[in-house]
mmCIF file as gemmi writes it, N, C-alpha and C atoms, coordinates in Angstrom:
data_model
loop_
_atom_site.group_PDB
_atom_site.id
_atom_site.type_symbol
_atom_site.label_atom_id
_atom_site.label_alt_id
_atom_site.label_comp_id
_atom_site.label_asym_id
_atom_site.label_entity_id
_atom_site.label_seq_id
_atom_site.pdbx_PDB_ins_code
_atom_site.Cartn_x
_atom_site.Cartn_y
_atom_site.Cartn_z
_atom_site.occupancy
_atom_site.B_iso_or_equiv
_atom_site.pdbx_formal_charge
_atom_site.auth_seq_id
_atom_site.auth_asym_id
_atom_site.pdbx_PDB_model_num
ATOM 1 N N . UNK Axp A 1 ? 4.932 -4.952 28.647 1 0 ? 1 A 1
ATOM 2 C CA . UNK Axp A 1 ? 4.419 -3.651 28.217 1 0 ? 1 A 1
ATOM 3 C C . UNK Axp A 1 ? 3.174 -3.697 29.168 1 0 ? 1 A 1
ATOM 4 N N . UNK Axp A 2 ? 2.951 -2.539 29.975 1 0 ? 2 A 1
ATOM 5 C CA . UNK Axp A 2 ? 1.706 -2.259 30.719 1 0 ? 2 A 1
ATOM 6 C C . UNK Axp A 2 ? 0.485 -2.07 29.863 1 0 ? 2 A 1
ATOM 7 N N . UNK Axp A 3 ? -0.775 -2.184 30.079 1 0 ? 3 A 1
ATOM 8 C CA . UNK Axp A 3 ? -1.78 -1.988 29.439 1 0 ? 3 A 1
ATOM 9 C C . UNK Axp A 3 ? -2.005 -0.652 29.085 1 0 ? 3 A 1
ATOM 10 N N . UNK Axp A 4 ? -1.686 0.308 29.73 1 0 ? 4 A 1
ATOM 11 C CA . UNK Axp A 4 ? -1.624 1.614 29.568 1 0 ? 4 A 1
ATOM 12 C C . UNK Axp A 4 ? -0.721 2.325 28.604 1 0 ? 4 A 1
ATOM 13 N N . UNK Axp A 5 ? 0.562 1.615 28.634 1 0 ? 5 A 1
ATOM 14 C CA . UNK Axp A 5 ? 1.514 2.029 27.671 1 0 ? 5 A 1
ATOM 15 C C . UNK Axp A 5 ? 1.407 1.403 26.42 1 0 ? 5 A 1
ATOM 16 N N . UNK Axp A 6 ? 0.8 0.12 26.312 1 0 ? 6 A 1
ATOM 17 C CA . UNK Axp A 6 ? 0.508 -0.536 25.273 1 0 ? 6 A 1
ATOM 18 C C . UNK Axp A 6 ? -0.671 0.204 24.497 1 0 ? 6 A 1
ATOM 19 N N . UNK Axp A 7 ? -1.6 0.775 25.059 1 0 ? 7 A 1
ATOM 20 C CA . UNK Axp A 7 ? -2.72 1.358 24.706 1 0 ? 7 A 1
ATOM 21 C C . UNK Axp A 7 ? -2.203 2.621 23.955 1 0 ? 7 A 1
ATOM 22 N N . UNK Axp A 8 ? -1.262 3.233 24.656 1 0 ? 8 A 1
ATOM 23 C CA . UNK Axp A 8 ? -0.875 4.58 24.138 1 0 ? 8 A 1
ATOM 24 C C . UNK Axp A 8 ? -0.004 4.234 22.806 1 0 ? 8 A 1
ATOM 25 N N . UNK Axp A 9 ? 0.809 3.405 22.93 1 0 ? 9 A 1
ATOM 26 C CA . UNK Axp A 9 ? 1.749 2.856 21.81 1 0 ? 9 A 1
ATOM 27 C C . UNK Axp A 9 ? 0.743 2.708 20.463 1 0 ? 9 A 1
ATOM 28 N N . UNK Axp A 10 ? -0.238 1.903 20.665 1 0 ? 10 A 1
ATOM 29 C CA . UNK Axp A 10 ? -1.311 1.568 19.577 1 0 ? 10 A 1
ATOM 30 C C . UNK Axp A 10 ? -1.836 2.698 19.192 1 0 ? 10 A 1
ATOM 31 N N . UNK Axp A 11 ? -2.081 3.718 20.122 1 0 ? 11 A 1
ATOM 32 C CA . UNK Axp A 11 ? -2.861 5.041 19.627 1 0 ? 11 A 1
ATOM 33 C C . UNK Axp A 11 ? -1.775 5.732 18.834 1 0 ? 11 A 1
ATOM 34 N N . UNK Axp A 12 ? -0.661 5.927 19.111 1 0 ? 12 A 1
ATOM 35 C CA . UNK Axp A 12 ? 0.379 6.682 18.432 1 0 ? 12 A 1
ATOM 36 C C . UNK Axp A 12 ? 0.763 5.788 17.009 1 0 ? 12 A 1
ATOM 37 N N . UNK Axp A 13 ? 0.529 4.618 16.942 1 0 ? 13 A 1
ATOM 38 C CA . UNK Axp A 13 ? 0.942 3.908 15.91 1 0 ? 13 A 1
ATOM 39 C C . UNK Axp A 13 ? -0.266 4.156 14.892 1 0 ? 13 A 1
ATOM 40 N N . UNK Axp A 14 ? -1.182 4.079 15.339 1 0 ? 14 A 1
ATOM 41 C CA . UNK Axp A 14 ? -2.463 4.397 14.587 1 0 ? 14 A 1
ATOM 42 C C . UNK Axp A 14 ? -2.587 5.766 14.097 1 0 ? 14 A 1
ATOM 43 N N . UNK Axp A 15 ? -2.483 6.659 14.942 1 0 ? 15 A 1
ATOM 44 C CA . UNK Axp A 15 ? -2.215 8.094 14.481 1 0 ? 15 A 1
ATOM 45 C C . UNK Axp A 15 ? -1.285 8.257 13.431 1 0 ? 15 A 1
ATOM 46 N N . UNK Axp A 16 ? -0.32 7.643 13.531 1 0 ? 16 A 1
ATOM 47 C CA . UNK Axp A 16 ? 0.86 7.932 12.365 1 0 ? 16 A 1
ATOM 48 C C . UNK Axp A 16 ? 0.326 7.234 10.929 1 0 ? 16 A 1
ATOM 49 N N . UNK Axp A 17 ? -0.238 6.158 11.226 1 0 ? 17 A 1
ATOM 50 C CA . UNK Axp A 17 ? -0.639 5.696 9.988 1 0 ? 17 A 1
ATOM 51 C C . UNK Axp A 17 ? -2.132 6.287 9.294 1 0 ? 17 A 1
ATOM 52 N N . UNK Axp A 18 ? -2.659 6.634 10.078 1 0 ? 18 A 1
ATOM 53 C CA . UNK Axp A 18 ? -4.152 7.653 9.748 1 0 ? 18 A 1
ATOM 54 C C . UNK Axp A 18 ? -3.52 8.663 9.044 1 0 ? 18 A 1
ATOM 55 N N . UNK Axp A 19 ? -2.684 9.467 9.758 1 0 ? 19 A 1
ATOM 56 C CA . UNK Axp A 19 ? -2.292 10.64 9.161 1 0 ? 19 A 1
ATOM 57 C C . UNK Axp A 19 ? -1.432 10.481 7.807 1 0 ? 19 A 1
ATOM 58 N N . UNK Axp A 20 ? -0.671 9.488 7.676 1 0 ? 20 A 1
ATOM 59 C CA . UNK Axp A 20 ? -0.085 8.929 6.391 1 0 ? 20 A 1
ATOM 60 C C . UNK Axp A 20 ? -1.199 8.716 5.121 1 0 ? 20 A 1
ATOM 61 N N . UNK Axp A 21 ? -2.056 7.93 5.724 1 0 ? 21 A 1
ATOM 62 C CA . UNK Axp A 21 ? -3.222 7.441 4.667 1 0 ? 21 A 1
ATOM 63 C C . UNK Axp A 21 ? -3.995 8.991 4.675 1 0 ? 21 A 1
ATOM 64 N N . UNK Axp A 22 ? -4.162 9.683 5.212 1 0 ? 22 A 1
ATOM 65 C CA . UNK Axp A 22 ? -4.975 10.845 5.158 1 0 ? 22 A 1
ATOM 66 C C . UNK Axp A 22 ? -4.45 11.635 3.819 1 0 ? 22 A 1
ATOM 67 N N . UNK Axp A 23 ? -2.911 11.511 3.913 1 0 ? 23 A 1
ATOM 68 C CA . UNK Axp A 23 ? -2.394 12.404 2.814 1 0 ? 23 A 1
ATOM 69 C C . UNK Axp A 23 ? -2.483 11.585 1.627 1 0 ? 23 A 1
ATOM 70 N N . UNK Axp A 24 ? -2.536 10.392 1.569 1 0 ? 24 A 1
ATOM 71 C CA . UNK Axp A 24 ? -2.768 9.828 0.107 1 0 ? 24 A 1
ATOM 72 C C . UNK Axp A 24 ? -3.859 9.341 -0.342 1 0 ? 24 A 1
ATOM 73 N N . UNK Axp A 25 ? -4.963 9.582 0.654 1 0 ? 25 A 1
ATOM 74 C CA . UNK Axp A 25 ? -6.421 8.99 0.239 1 0 ? 25 A 1
ATOM 75 C C . UNK Axp A 25 ? -7.247 10.227 -0.12 1 0 ? 25 A 1
ATOM 76 N N . UNK Axp A 26 ? -8.38 9.981 -0.609 1 0 ? 26 A 1
ATOM 77 C CA . UNK Axp A 26 ? -9.163 11.165 -1.24 1 0 ? 26 A 1
ATOM 78 C C . UNK Axp A 26 ? -9.018 11.444 -2.598 1 0 ? 26 A 1
ATOM 79 N N . UNK Axp A 27 ? -8.202 10.839 -3.201 1 0 ? 27 A 1
ATOM 80 C CA . UNK Axp A 27 ? -7.85 11.083 -4.599 1 0 ? 27 A 1
ATOM 81 C C . UNK Axp A 27 ? -8.093 9.879 -5.521 1 0 ? 27 A 1
ATOM 82 N N . UNK Axp A 28 ? -9.342 9.515 -5.792 1 0 ? 28 A 1
ATOM 83 C CA . UNK Axp A 28 ? -9.751 8.426 -6.428 1 0 ? 28 A 1
ATOM 84 C C . UNK Axp A 28 ? -8.952 8.181 -7.863 1 0 ? 28 A 1
ATOM 85 N N . UNK Axp A 29 ? -8.756 9.201 -8.527 1 0 ? 29 A 1
ATOM 86 C CA . UNK Axp A 29 ? -7.934 9.102 -9.857 1 0 ? 29 A 1
ATOM 87 C C . UNK Axp A 29 ? -6.762 8.791 -9.732 1 0 ? 29 A 1
ATOM 88 N N . UNK Axp A 30 ? -6.104 8.563 -8.569 1 0 ? 30 A 1
ATOM 89 C CA . UNK Axp A 30 ? -4.771 8.2 -8.443 1 0 ? 30 A 1
ATOM 90 C C . UNK Axp A 30 ? -4.701 6.644 -8.337 1 0 ? 30 A 1
ATOM 91 N N . UNK Axp A 31 ? -5.951 5.997 -8.3 1 0 ? 31 A 1
ATOM 92 C CA . UNK Axp A 31 ? -5.869 4.674 -8.531 1 0 ? 31 A 1
ATOM 93 C C . UNK Axp A 31 ? -6.173 4.176 -10.027 1 0 ? 31 A 1
ATOM 94 N N . UNK Axp A 32 ? -6.41 5.007 -10.818 1 0 ? 32 A 1
ATOM 95 C CA . UNK Axp A 32 ? -6.544 4.888 -12.182 1 0 ? 32 A 1
ATOM 96 C C . UNK Axp A 32 ? -5.07 4.932 -13.001 1 0 ? 32 A 1
ATOM 97 N N . UNK Axp A 33 ? -5.048 4.202 -14.041 1 0 ? 33 A 1
ATOM 98 C CA . UNK Axp A 33 ? -3.855 4.167 -14.844 1 0 ? 33 A 1
ATOM 99 C C . UNK Axp A 33 ? -3.358 5.749 -15.451 1 0 ? 33 A 1
ATOM 100 N N . UNK Axp A 34 ? -2.415 5.978 -15.079 1 0 ? 34 A 1
ATOM 101 C CA . UNK Axp A 34 ? -1.98 7.56 -15.806 1 0 ? 34 A 1
ATOM 102 C C . UNK Axp A 34 ? -0.919 7.341 -16.492 1 0 ? 34 A 1
ATOM 103 N N . UNK Axp A 35 ? -0.563 8.392 -17.208 1 0 ? 35 A 1
ATOM 104 C CA . UNK Axp A 35 ? 0.604 8.166 -18.414 1 0 ? 35 A 1
ATOM 105 C C . UNK Axp A 35 ? 2.131 7.932 -17.605 1 0 ? 35 A 1
ATOM 106 N N . UNK Axp A 36 ? 2.078 8.223 -16.35 1 0 ? 36 A 1
ATOM 107 C CA . UNK Axp A 36 ? 3.184 7.733 -15.533 1 0 ? 36 A 1
ATOM 108 C C . UNK Axp A 36 ? 3.37 6.575 -15.038 1 0 ? 36 A 1
ATOM 109 N N . UNK Axp A 37 ? 2.276 5.837 -14.752 1 0 ? 37 A 1
ATOM 110 C CA . UNK Axp A 37 ? 2.09 4.706 -14.268 1 0 ? 37 A 1
ATOM 111 C C . UNK Axp A 37 ? 1.515 3.695 -15.202 1 0 ? 37 A 1
ATOM 112 N N . UNK Axp A 38 ? 2.039 2.431 -15.429 1 0 ? 38 A 1
ATOM 113 C CA . UNK Axp A 38 ? 1.601 1.573 -16.491 1 0 ? 38 A 1
ATOM 114 C C . UNK Axp A 38 ? 0.183 0.815 -15.996 1 0 ? 38 A 1
ATOM 115 N N . UNK Axp A 39 ? 0.196 0.677 -14.802 1 0 ? 39 A 1
ATOM 116 C CA . UNK Axp A 39 ? -1.15 -0.22 -14.19 1 0 ? 39 A 1
ATOM 117 C C . UNK Axp A 39 ? -1.146 0.218 -12.659 1 0 ? 39 A 1
ATOM 118 N N . UNK Axp A 40 ? -2.448 -0.281 -12.01 1 0 ? 40 A 1
ATOM 119 C CA . UNK Axp A 40 ? -2.406 -0.179 -10.756 1 0 ? 40 A 1
ATOM 120 C C . UNK Axp A 40 ? -1.35 -0.776 -9.781 1 0 ? 40 A 1
ATOM 121 N N . UNK Axp A 41 ? -0.869 -1.871 -10.451 1 0 ? 41 A 1
ATOM 122 C CA . UNK Axp A 41 ? 0.217 -2.505 -9.419 1 0 ? 41 A 1
ATOM 123 C C . UNK Axp A 41 ? 1.382 -1.455 -9.506 1 0 ? 41 A 1
ATOM 124 N N . UNK Axp A 42 ? 1.532 -0.829 -10.572 1 0 ? 42 A 1
ATOM 125 C CA . UNK Axp A 42 ? 2.792 0.191 -10.233 1 0 ? 42 A 1
ATOM 126 C C . UNK Axp A 42 ? 2.582 1.203 -9.391 1 0 ? 42 A 1
ATOM 127 N N . UNK Axp A 43 ? 1.449 1.761 -9.209 1 0 ? 43 A 1
ATOM 128 C CA . UNK Axp A 43 ? 0.74 2.729 -8.297 1 0 ? 43 A 1
ATOM 129 C C . UNK Axp A 43 ? 0.88 2.253 -6.791 1 0 ? 43 A 1
ATOM 130 N N . UNK Axp A 44 ? 0.589 0.817 -6.6 1 0 ? 44 A 1
ATOM 131 C CA . UNK Axp A 44 ? 0.731 0.209 -5.494 1 0 ? 44 A 1
ATOM 132 C C . UNK Axp A 44 ? 2.099 0.182 -5.071 1 0 ? 44 A 1
ATOM 133 N N . UNK Axp A 45 ? 2.992 -0.358 -5.736 1 0 ? 45 A 1
ATOM 134 C CA . UNK Axp A 45 ? 4.523 -0.222 -5.76 1 0 ? 45 A 1
ATOM 135 C C . UNK Axp A 45 ? 4.968 1.074 -5.282 1 0 ? 45 A 1
ATOM 136 N N . UNK Axp A 46 ? 4.526 2.193 -5.729 1 0 ? 46 A 1
ATOM 137 C CA . UNK Axp A 46 ? 4.885 3.414 -5.641 1 0 ? 46 A 1
ATOM 138 C C . UNK Axp A 46 ? 4.551 3.72 -4.075 1 0 ? 46 A 1
ATOM 139 N N . UNK Axp A 47 ? 3.207 3.136 -3.712 1 0 ? 47 A 1
ATOM 140 C CA . UNK Axp A 47 ? 2.817 3.568 -2.419 1 0 ? 47 A 1
ATOM 141 C C . UNK Axp A 47 ? 3.772 2.775 -1.253 1 0 ? 47 A 1
ATOM 142 N N . UNK Axp A 48 ? 4.157 1.554 -1.749 1 0 ? 48 A 1
ATOM 143 C CA . UNK Axp A 48 ? 5.049 0.657 -0.935 1 0 ? 48 A 1
ATOM 144 C C . UNK Axp A 48 ? 6.43 1.477 -0.617 1 0 ? 48 A 1
ATOM 145 N N . UNK Axp A 49 ? 6.974 2.045 -1.661 1 0 ? 49 A 1
ATOM 146 C CA . UNK Axp A 49 ? 8.08 2.565 -1.469 1 0 ? 49 A 1
ATOM 147 C C . UNK Axp A 49 ? 7.934 3.831 -0.348 1 0 ? 49 A 1
ATOM 148 N N . UNK Axp A 50 ? 6.597 4.665 -0.637 1 0 ? 50 A 1
ATOM 149 C CA . UNK Axp A 50 ? 6.487 5.506 0.357 1 0 ? 50 A 1
ATOM 150 C C . UNK Axp A 50 ? 6.352 5.442 1.595 1 0 ? 50 A 1
ATOM 151 N N . UNK Axp A 51 ? 5.874 4.048 1.889 1 0 ? 51 A 1
ATOM 152 C CA . UNK Axp A 51 ? 5.808 3.533 3.013 1 0 ? 51 A 1
ATOM 153 C C . UNK Axp A 51 ? 7.193 3.261 3.507 1 0 ? 51 A 1
ATOM 154 N N . UNK Axp A 52 ? 7.954 2.601 2.882 1 0 ? 52 A 1
ATOM 155 C CA . UNK Axp A 52 ? 9.426 2.455 3.246 1 0 ? 52 A 1
ATOM 156 C C . UNK Axp A 52 ? 10.099 3.543 3.626 1 0 ? 52 A 1
ATOM 157 N N . UNK Axp A 53 ? 10.012 4.745 2.845 1 0 ? 53 A 1
ATOM 158 C CA . UNK Axp A 53 ? 10.625 5.877 3.038 1 0 ? 53 A 1
ATOM 159 C C . UNK Axp A 53 ? 10.02 6.323 4.539 1 0 ? 53 A 1
ATOM 160 N N . UNK Axp A 54 ? 9.021 6.442 4.708 1 0 ? 54 A 1
ATOM 161 C CA . UNK Axp A 54 ? 8.28 6.863 6.019 1 0 ? 54 A 1
ATOM 162 C C . UNK Axp A 54 ? 8.924 6.131 7.042 1 0 ? 54 A 1
ATOM 163 N N . UNK Axp A 55 ? 9.007 4.84 6.97 1 0 ? 55 A 1
ATOM 164 C CA . UNK Axp A 55 ? 9.698 3.915 7.977 1 0 ? 55 A 1
ATOM 165 C C . UNK Axp A 55 ? 11.128 4.399 8.18 1 0 ? 55 A 1
ATOM 166 N N . UNK Axp A 56 ? 11.947 4.598 7.135 1 0 ? 56 A 1
ATOM 167 C CA . UNK Axp A 56 ? 13.242 5.085 7.221 1 0 ? 56 A 1
ATOM 168 C C . UNK Axp A 56 ? 13.36 6.616 7.818 1 0 ? 56 A 1
ATOM 169 N N . UNK Axp A 57 ? 12.273 7.294 7.834 1 0 ? 57 A 1
ATOM 170 C CA . UNK Axp A 57 ? 12.465 8.725 8.505 1 0 ? 57 A 1
ATOM 171 C C . UNK Axp A 57 ? 12.025 8.617 10.105 1 0 ? 57 A 1
ATOM 172 N N . UNK Axp A 58 ? 11.537 7.604 10.626 1 0 ? 58 A 1
ATOM 173 C CA . UNK Axp A 58 ? 11.054 7.709 12.074 1 0 ? 58 A 1
ATOM 174 C C . UNK Axp A 58 ? 12.159 6.953 12.827 1 0 ? 58 A 1
ATOM 175 N N . UNK Axp A 59 ? 12.229 7.322 13.848 1 0 ? 59 A 1
ATOM 176 C CA . UNK Axp A 59 ? 13.063 6.759 15.004 1 0 ? 59 A 1
ATOM 177 C C . UNK Axp A 59 ? 12.291 5.91 15.973 1 0 ? 59 A 1
ATOM 178 N N . UNK Axp A 60 ? 10.915 5.82 15.83 1 0 ? 60 A 1
ATOM 179 C CA . UNK Axp A 60 ? 10.004 5.117 16.49 1 0 ? 60 A 1
ATOM 180 C C . UNK Axp A 60 ? 10.071 3.656 16.014 1 0 ? 60 A 1
ATOM 181 N N . UNK Axp A 61 ? 10.57 2.755 16.783 1 0 ? 61 A 1
ATOM 182 C CA . UNK Axp A 61 ? 10.368 1.43 16.513 1 0 ? 61 A 1
ATOM 183 C C . UNK Axp A 61 ? 9.111 0.89 15.944 1 0 ? 61 A 1
ATOM 184 N N . UNK Axp A 62 ? 8.149 1.484 16.773 1 0 ? 62 A 1
ATOM 185 C CA . UNK Axp A 62 ? 6.818 0.71 16.55 1 0 ? 62 A 1
ATOM 186 C C . UNK Axp A 62 ? 6.402 1.431 15.163 1 0 ? 62 A 1
ATOM 187 N N . UNK Axp A 63 ? 6.401 2.863 15.189 1 0 ? 63 A 1
ATOM 188 C CA . UNK Axp A 63 ? 5.805 3.165 13.961 1 0 ? 63 A 1
ATOM 189 C C . UNK Axp A 63 ? 6.692 2.962 12.78 1 0 ? 63 A 1
ATOM 190 N N . UNK Axp A 64 ? 7.757 2.608 12.977 1 0 ? 64 A 1
ATOM 191 C CA . UNK Axp A 64 ? 8.736 2.008 11.76 1 0 ? 64 A 1
ATOM 192 C C . UNK Axp A 64 ? 8.156 0.866 11.425 1 0 ? 64 A 1
ATOM 193 N N . UNK Axp A 65 ? 8.002 -0.119 12.548 1 0 ? 65 A 1
ATOM 194 C CA . UNK Axp A 65 ? 7.414 -1.521 11.937 1 0 ? 65 A 1
ATOM 195 C C . UNK Axp A 65 ? 5.899 -1.247 11.324 1 0 ? 65 A 1
ATOM 196 N N . UNK Axp A 66 ? 5.14 -0.488 11.834 1 0 ? 66 A 1
ATOM 197 C CA . UNK Axp A 66 ? 3.863 -0.151 11.337 1 0 ? 66 A 1
ATOM 198 C C . UNK Axp A 66 ? 4.054 0.262 9.785 1 0 ? 66 A 1
ATOM 199 N N . UNK Axp A 67 ? 4.832 1.086 9.381 1 0 ? 67 A 1
ATOM 200 C CA . UNK Axp A 67 ? 5.091 1.592 7.961 1 0 ? 67 A 1
ATOM 201 C C . UNK Axp A 67 ? 5.737 0.273 7.302 1 0 ? 67 A 1
ATOM 202 N N . UNK Axp A 68 ? 6.511 -0.614 7.785 1 0 ? 68 A 1
ATOM 203 C CA . UNK Axp A 68 ? 7.156 -1.702 7.182 1 0 ? 68 A 1
ATOM 204 C C . UNK Axp A 68 ? 5.947 -2.491 6.805 1 0 ? 68 A 1
ATOM 205 N N . UNK Axp A 69 ? 4.935 -2.797 7.731 1 0 ? 69 A 1
ATOM 206 C CA . UNK Axp A 69 ? 3.907 -3.787 7.418 1 0 ? 69 A 1
ATOM 207 C C . UNK Axp A 69 ? 2.959 -3.168 6.341 1 0 ? 69 A 1
ATOM 208 N N . UNK Axp A 70 ? 2.662 -1.845 6.341 1 0 ? 70 A 1
ATOM 209 C CA . UNK Axp A 70 ? 1.956 -1.025 5.432 1 0 ? 70 A 1
ATOM 210 C C . UNK Axp A 70 ? 2.727 -1.304 4.219 1 0 ? 70 A 1
ATOM 211 N N . UNK Axp A 71 ? 4.082 -1.242 3.901 1 0 ? 71 A 1
ATOM 212 C CA . UNK Axp A 71 ? 4.819 -1.261 2.508 1 0 ? 71 A 1
ATOM 213 C C . UNK Axp A 71 ? 4.66 -2.979 2.145 1 0 ? 71 A 1
ATOM 214 N N . UNK Axp A 72 ? 4.532 -3.901 2.972 1 0 ? 72 A 1
ATOM 215 C CA . UNK Axp A 72 ? 4.361 -5.262 2.64 1 0 ? 72 A 1
ATOM 216 C C . UNK Axp A 72 ? 3.04 -5.515 2.139 1 0 ? 72 A 1
ATOM 217 N N . UNK Axp A 73 ? 1.991 -4.929 2.766 1 0 ? 73 A 1
ATOM 218 C CA . UNK Axp A 73 ? 0.499 -5.067 2.313 1 0 ? 73 A 1
ATOM 219 C C . UNK Axp A 73 ? 0.394 -4.281 1.021 1 0 ? 73 A 1
ATOM 220 N N . UNK Axp A 74 ? 1.126 -3.196 0.631 1 0 ? 74 A 1
ATOM 221 C CA . UNK Axp A 74 ? 0.907 -2.608 -0.815 1 0 ? 74 A 1
ATOM 222 C C . UNK Axp A 74 ? 1.762 -3.512 -1.942 1 0 ? 74 A 1
ATOM 223 N N . UNK Axp A 75 ? 2.795 -4.01 -1.553 1 0 ? 75 A 1
ATOM 224 C CA . UNK Axp A 75 ? 3.491 -4.84 -2.148 1 0 ? 75 A 1
ATOM 225 C C . UNK Axp A 75 ? 2.663 -6.197 -2.551 1 0 ? 75 A 1
ATOM 226 N N . UNK Axp A 76 ? 2.142 -6.678 -1.523 1 0 ? 76 A 1
ATOM 227 C CA . UNK Axp A 76 ? 1.184 -7.917 -1.854 1 0 ? 76 A 1
ATOM 228 C C . UNK Axp A 76 ? 0.164 -7.553 -2.715 1 0 ? 76 A 1
ATOM 229 N N . UNK Axp A 77 ? -0.588 -6.401 -2.445 1 0 ? 77 A 1
ATOM 230 C CA . UNK Axp A 77 ? -1.663 -5.977 -3.276 1 0 ? 77 A 1
ATOM 231 C C . UNK Axp A 77 ? -1.162 -5.666 -4.789 1 0 ? 77 A 1
ATOM 232 N N . UNK Axp A 78 ? 0.062 -5.294 -4.921 1 0 ? 78 A 1
ATOM 233 C CA . UNK Axp A 78 ? 0.43 -5.108 -6.297 1 0 ? 78 A 1
ATOM 234 C C . UNK Axp A 78 ? 0.616 -6.407 -6.944 1 0 ? 78 A 1
ATOM 235 N N . UNK Axp A 79 ? 1.168 -7.273 -6.393 1 0 ? 79 A 1
ATOM 236 C CA . UNK Axp A 79 ? 1.235 -9.017 -6.71 1 0 ? 79 A 1
ATOM 237 C C . UNK Axp A 79 ? 0.016 -9.332 -7.106 1 0 ? 79 A 1
ATOM 238 N N . UNK Axp A 80 ? -0.86 -9.217 -6.176 1 0 ? 80 A 1
ATOM 239 C CA . UNK Axp A 80 ? -2.517 -9.781 -6.39 1 0 ? 80 A 1
ATOM 240 C C . UNK Axp A 80 ? -3.07 -9.243 -7.728 1 0 ? 80 A 1
ATOM 241 N N . UNK Axp A 81 ? -2.934 -8.02 -7.745 1 0 ? 81 A 1
ATOM 242 C CA . UNK Axp A 81 ? -3.353 -7.097 -8.843 1 0 ? 81 A 1
ATOM 243 C C . UNK Axp A 81 ? -2.86 -7.739 -10.245 1 0 ? 81 A 1
ATOM 244 N N . UNK Axp A 82 ? -1.607 -7.892 -10.241 1 0 ? 82 A 1
ATOM 245 C CA . UNK Axp A 82 ? -0.966 -8.393 -11.483 1 0 ? 82 A 1
ATOM 246 C C . UNK Axp A 82 ? -1.505 -9.574 -11.715 1 0 ? 82 A 1
ATOM 247 N N . UNK Axp A 83 ? -1.591 -10.567 -10.952 1 0 ? 83 A 1
ATOM 248 C CA . UNK Axp A 83 ? -2.346 -11.778 -11.043 1 0 ? 83 A 1
ATOM 249 C C . UNK Axp A 83 ? -3.571 -11.715 -11.716 1 0 ? 83 A 1
ATOM 250 N N . UNK Axp A 84 ? -4.419 -11.043 -11.079 1 0 ? 84 A 1
ATOM 251 C CA . UNK Axp A 84 ? -5.77 -10.849 -11.634 1 0 ? 84 A 1
ATOM 252 C C . UNK Axp A 84 ? -5.798 -10.133 -12.947 1 0 ? 84 A 1
ATOM 253 N N . UNK Axp A 85 ? -4.958 -9.29 -13.045 1 0 ? 85 A 1
ATOM 254 C CA . UNK Axp A 85 ? -4.902 -8.637 -14.5 1 0 ? 85 A 1
ATOM 255 C C . UNK Axp A 85 ? -4.371 -9.676 -15.594 1 0 ? 85 A 1
ATOM 256 N N . UNK Axp A 86 ? -3.469 -10.664 -15.082 1 0 ? 86 A 1
ATOM 257 C CA . UNK Axp A 86 ? -2.961 -11.56 -16.047 1 0 ? 86 A 1
ATOM 258 C C . UNK Axp A 86 ? -4.152 -12.388 -16.341 1 0 ? 86 A 1
ATOM 259 N N . UNK Axp A 87 ? -4.843 -12.821 -15.338 1 0 ? 87 A 1
ATOM 260 C CA . UNK Axp A 87 ? -6.019 -13.8 -15.575 1 0 ? 87 A 1
ATOM 261 C C . UNK Axp A 87 ? -6.959 -13.081 -16.569 1 0 ? 87 A 1
ATOM 262 N N . UNK Axp A 88 ? -7.37 -12.117 -16.389 1 0 ? 88 A 1
ATOM 263 C CA . UNK Axp A 88 ? -8.403 -11.377 -17.108 1 0 ? 88 A 1
ATOM 264 C C . UNK Axp A 88 ? -7.989 -11.207 -18.838 1 0 ? 88 A 1
ATOM 265 N N . UNK Axp A 89 ? -6.722 -10.943 -18.774 1 0 ? 89 A 1
ATOM 266 C CA . UNK Axp A 89 ? -6.012 -10.741 -20.049 1 0 ? 89 A 1
ATOM 267 C C . UNK Axp A 89 ? -6.116 -12.055 -20.981 1 0 ? 89 A 1
ATOM 268 N N . UNK Axp A 90 ? -5.744 -13.476 -20.093 1 0 ? 90 A 1
ATOM 269 C CA . UNK Axp A 90 ? -5.74 -14.556 -20.691 1 0 ? 90 A 1
ATOM 270 C C . UNK Axp A 90 ? -7.253 -14.948 -21.079 1 0 ? 90 A 1
ATOM 271 N N . UNK Axp A 91 ? -8.07 -14.603 -20.25 1 0 ? 91 A 1
ATOM 272 C CA . UNK Axp A 91 ? -9.556 -14.796 -20.453 1 0 ? 91 A 1
ATOM 273 C C . UNK Axp A 91 ? -10.14 -14.068 -21.645 1 0 ? 91 A 1
ATOM 274 N N . UNK Axp A 92 ? -9.709 -12.972 -21.743 1 0 ? 92 A 1
ATOM 275 C CA . UNK Axp A 92 ? -10.031 -11.996 -22.98 1 0 ? 92 A 1
ATOM 276 C C . UNK Axp A 92 ? -9.148 -12.71 -24.223 1 0 ? 92 A 1
ATOM 277 N N . UNK Axp A 93 ? -7.919 -13.186 -24.088 1 0 ? 93 A 1
ATOM 278 C CA . UNK Axp A 93 ? -7.412 -13.769 -25.343 1 0 ? 93 A 1
ATOM 279 C C . UNK Axp A 93 ? -8.251 -15.011 -25.714 1 0 ? 93 A 1
ATOM 280 N N . UNK Axp A 94 ? -8.571 -15.737 -24.871 1 0 ? 94 A 1
ATOM 281 C CA . UNK Axp A 94 ? -9.318 -17.107 -25.031 1 0 ? 94 A 1
ATOM 282 C C . UNK Axp A 94 ? -10.673 -16.705 -25.837 1 0 ? 94 A 1
ATOM 283 N N . UNK Axp A 95 ? -11.414 -15.759 -25.265 1 0 ? 95 A 1
ATOM 284 C CA . UNK Axp A 95 ? -12.793 -15.465 -25.931 1 0 ? 95 A 1
ATOM 285 C C . UNK Axp A 95 ? -12.569 -15.124 -27.255 1 0 ? 95 A 1
ATOM 286 N N . UNK Axp A 96 ? -11.404 -14.244 -27.452 1 0 ? 96 A 1
ATOM 287 C CA . UNK Axp A 96 ? -11.348 -13.621 -29.059 1 0 ? 96 A 1
ATOM 288 C C . UNK Axp A 96 ? -10.694 -14.654 -29.742 1 0 ? 96 A 1
ATOM 289 N N . UNK Axp A 97 ? -10.054 -15.781 -29.352 1 0 ? 97 A 1
ATOM 290 C CA . UNK Axp A 97 ? -9.55 -16.725 -30.336 1 0 ? 97 A 1
ATOM 291 C C . UNK Axp A 97 ? -10.572 -17.832 -30.711 1 0 ? 97 A 1
ATOM 292 N N . UNK Axp A 98 ? -11.794 -17.762 -29.895 1 0 ? 98 A 1
ATOM 293 C CA . UNK Axp A 98 ? -12.853 -18.859 -30.402 1 0 ? 98 A 1
ATOM 294 C C . UNK Axp A 98 ? -13.696 -18.228 -31.265 1 0 ? 98 A 1
């Protein structure tokens, strides 16, 4: 891929991701627990599913790949959040038992 074509490819991929993130950002409350979601990790898994759906809807391989990367990132964040929440819960339990 020539430099110009690669630069255009990166611009298109970045534009697609920026547009998608623009649709889901700006709502701080969406990161708080809601009656429909039991935790932040559920919210992150939902966002991963949305990214996977976006990947399935595009015919561009580069944009599809970018959305799949985003989905993997959201799933990793969900796993890390669960681990942190588990550690916090264990520490709280330890504090209350002493």
